[in-house]
N, C-alpha and C positions, 0 to 999 in steps of 0.2 A: 382363685386369685388371692394372693396374700395382700392384706391391708396394712399399710404403713402406719404405725402409731406415732403420734406427735405429743410432745410434752404439753402440759396445760398452758393455754394462752393467758397472759397476764390481763386481768380485767380491771380497768381503772374505775373506781366508783364515782368519780366526779369528772365527767368529760364535758366541756363547754358545748352546749347545743348539740350534744351527741349521746344523750341518755338512751338506754335500750329497754325493751320489754323482753324478758326471758320467759319463754313458754316451757314450763317444767313438768316432766312426767314424774308422777309419784307412785309409790307402791300400790298394787291392787290387793294387797293383803299383808304380806310379810315386810316389815320395816327394813329388814336387811337388804331388800332389793333396791333401796334408794341408792343412786349412784354417788360416788365421791363428788363429782362435779355438781350434781343437783343439790347435795347437802351444802356445798360451799356457797353456791349462788343464793340459796335460801337464808344463809347466815349473813351474807354480804349486803343484800338489798335492804332497804328501809321499809318497803311496802310489798306485801304479797296480796294480790287480788285472788280471790278463791271462790269456789262454788258454795262451800259451807264453812263459815268462819270457825265454828265449833270444832269441826273435824280437822281443819288445817292447823288450828292453834295447838292441837294435841301433837301433830307432826312437828311443828316448829319447836314446841317445848321439848320433845324427845331428842332433837338434835342440838338444842341449846341456842336456837335462833331467837333474837329479840325483835324481829320484824313485826310491823303492824299488819294485821290481817283485815282486809276490807271485802265486803260482800260483792260477788259478781256471778250470781246464779243466772240461769237461762232467761228469766223474765226481767232481769235487771241489767242485761249485758250492754245495752246502748248507753244507759246512765253511767254504768261503771266505766265504759270506754272514755267518757268525757272526764271522769275523775282521774283515770290513769294518764290520759294525755296531759292533764294539768300538772301532775307530778313530773312527767317527762320534760315538760316545758321549763320546770324548775331545776333541770339537770339531775333529777333523782331517778335512779334505775328502779324498775318495778318487775316483779316476777308474777306469773299467773299460773295457778294450779287448779285442776278440777279435783273432785273428791278422790279419784283413784285412776291411775293409768295416764294415757296421753290426752291432753286437752283437745277438744274439737272432734275427737273420734267418738261419736254418739254422746258427746258431752259439750258444754259451753266452750267457747273460745274463738270460733271462726269470725263472728261479728266483731269481737274485740280486736283481733289481729288485723282485720280489714281496716277498721277505723284508725288504729294506731299507725299502720303503714301509710294510709292516705294523709295522715297528719305529718308525714315526713320523718318518722322515727324508725330505727332499725328494730326488727323482731328476730330474736335468736332462739332456735329450738334447743332444749336440753333433753336429749333422748333418754328413754328408760322403759320401765315396765309397761306392758300392754296385754290385755286379755286376748286380743285378736292374734298377735304373733305368738303368744305363749301357747294358745290352743293349737294353732297350725303346726307349731314345732313338734308336738307330740301326738298329733292325730294319725300320722301314718297314711294320710291321704294326699296325693300330689297337690302342691300349691304353687306350681310354676306360674299359673294364673288363677286368681280367685276373685269372687265378688263378695264384698262385705255389705250385708243387708242391714246391719244394725238391728234395731227392734222393728219388726214388721207390724203393720196396722193391727189393732186389737180385734176388730170385728167388721162385719158388714161387707159391702161390695168392694171397698178398697182393699180389704184383706184378701178376698178371693182373687181379685185382679193381680195383686202383688204376687201371690203364690203361683198363679198361672204364668206370669212373666218369668219367674224363677225356674219353673219346670223345664223351660226350653234352653236354659243356659248350659253350655258345655263345660264351663269351668267349675271349680270347687266353690261351694257356697258357705258363708259364715254368717250365722244368725245369733243375736243376743236375745235372751228371754228371761222373764221374771218367773218366780216360783209358782204363782197362782195361775199362770197361763201355759206352762210348759207342757202339760199333758194334752191340752187341747191343740196346741201347736204341733206336737208330734202326730196326733191323729189327722190333722189337716194336711201335714206334709206327706204322710203315707197315701192319703186319698188323692192328692194332686200330683206329687212327684213319683209315686211308686215306692216300693220298699227298698230304698237305696241303702248302701253302706254309709254309716255315719259315726261320728265321735262326739261325745258329750263331756264337757268339763264343768264341774260344779265347785264353786268356792275355791278357785285356783289360788295357790300359795298360802291358803289359810289352814287352820287346824283340821277342819273336816273336809279338805279337798278330796274330790272323788272323780274318777274317770271311767267312762264306759265306751266300748267300741263294739259295733255290730250292725245288723240291719235295723232300720228304724222301728220295725215292729217289736224286735227283741228289746230295744232300749225303752220302748213304751211300757212293756211288761215289767222291766226292772224298776223303772221309776214309779210305776203304779203300786209296787210292793214296798216302797220306801216313803218315809216322811219327806215331802217335797219342800225343801228349804234352800235358801241361797240363790244367787244369780247363776244363770247357765249360759255357756257358749257352745253352740252347735256347729260342727264342721260336717258338711254333707257332700258326697261325691256329686259331680255334675252329670249332665245328660250325655256327655261325650261318648261313653261306651255304647249306650243304646243307639245314638245317632250313627256311630261308626258302623254298626251292624244293621242299620236301616230300621231300627225299632223305636217307636215313640215312647217317651217316658210314661210309666204307669201300666205297662202291659202285664197281663196275667201270665204265669209260668206256661200254661198250656198254649197260649197265643204265641209266646216267644218260641217254644219248641216247634209248633206248627210252621211258623214263618221260616225258621232256620232249616228244618227238614225239607221244606218246599224249595229252599235255595241250594239243596244238595248236601247239607251237613249231616253227619252221622248221628244216630240216636244218642250215643254217648256224649259227643261234643255238644249237641243241642241241649242235653240235660245239664251239662256242666255250665254252659252259658246261662241257662235259665236260673240255676242255683245262684250264680254270681250276681245276676241283675236283680232278681226278685228277693233274694235273701233266704229262701227256703233251703233245707239241708239237701245234700247231693242224692241221698237215697230216695227221698220224696220226689225230687226232680226227675230222677231216672225212672221211677214208677210212672210218673205222669207222661214222660217221653215215650215209654213203651206203649201206653194206652193210646196216645195221640198218633203214634206211628201205625199201630194196628188199625185205628179208625180211618186214617188216611189211605191205607192200602185197600181197605174194604170199599171205600168210596171209589177209588181208582178202578177196582175190579168189578164195580157195579153190583156189589153185594148189599 
């Protein structure tokens, strides 16, 4: 469906009792990804609330903005909201930006927006770069529906329970992870979800951006052989394929083959399905299918 483009809306800087908070998406790496509108807003406002003033000042300097940057990180969001509301009450427009990407998406912003709206002021989104949508756009994994997990719990019971809940979701999963936990997370995903097809994006839009696609086990091997640096975005296929075939997530190839042959599937088709779901190569899957088929026949014949 074609989207009709509209000319930029005139933004008055001084509107009596009608100042706005602009929630601005900023580049996740490459400065060229900053939109024309975001650049204009950051130049027009007098105040920019931000997650890290040092980082945002560099951005403001790069685009020639003289706006004042005030701190609004995760642990200071409520206090920052009071300051922002005070500026708005003086008819001064304010912009808010997190360190990178879209505010409030695994970043500060939600509490600030809620407080400002409760105070009766308009909140306007300024769309732009996002690691979430950037990764989904090049993953090659269906994203008609997906579940954004953000950063999963680092350890303990909460981590195990989170992974268990994710294992039964039929939609595509998107997870963010830090460099010092990525290998452990891949190991835990394989153990809980099975060796699903996945896509990993590292340092997107930056100088050393890297992309890998394949079974989780293969991605684990690749990352284990590299220096693990940068932030990671993982896109993982959901459990829909397994559920459609009546297979719980995490089944071994031999179990998949046995289940499918028992349902009347040919050895060749059962091997192909096992390879697709478990991530092993087709020849290995076919060898397993032949052995399983032979074993099932011997049991049936009472041998």
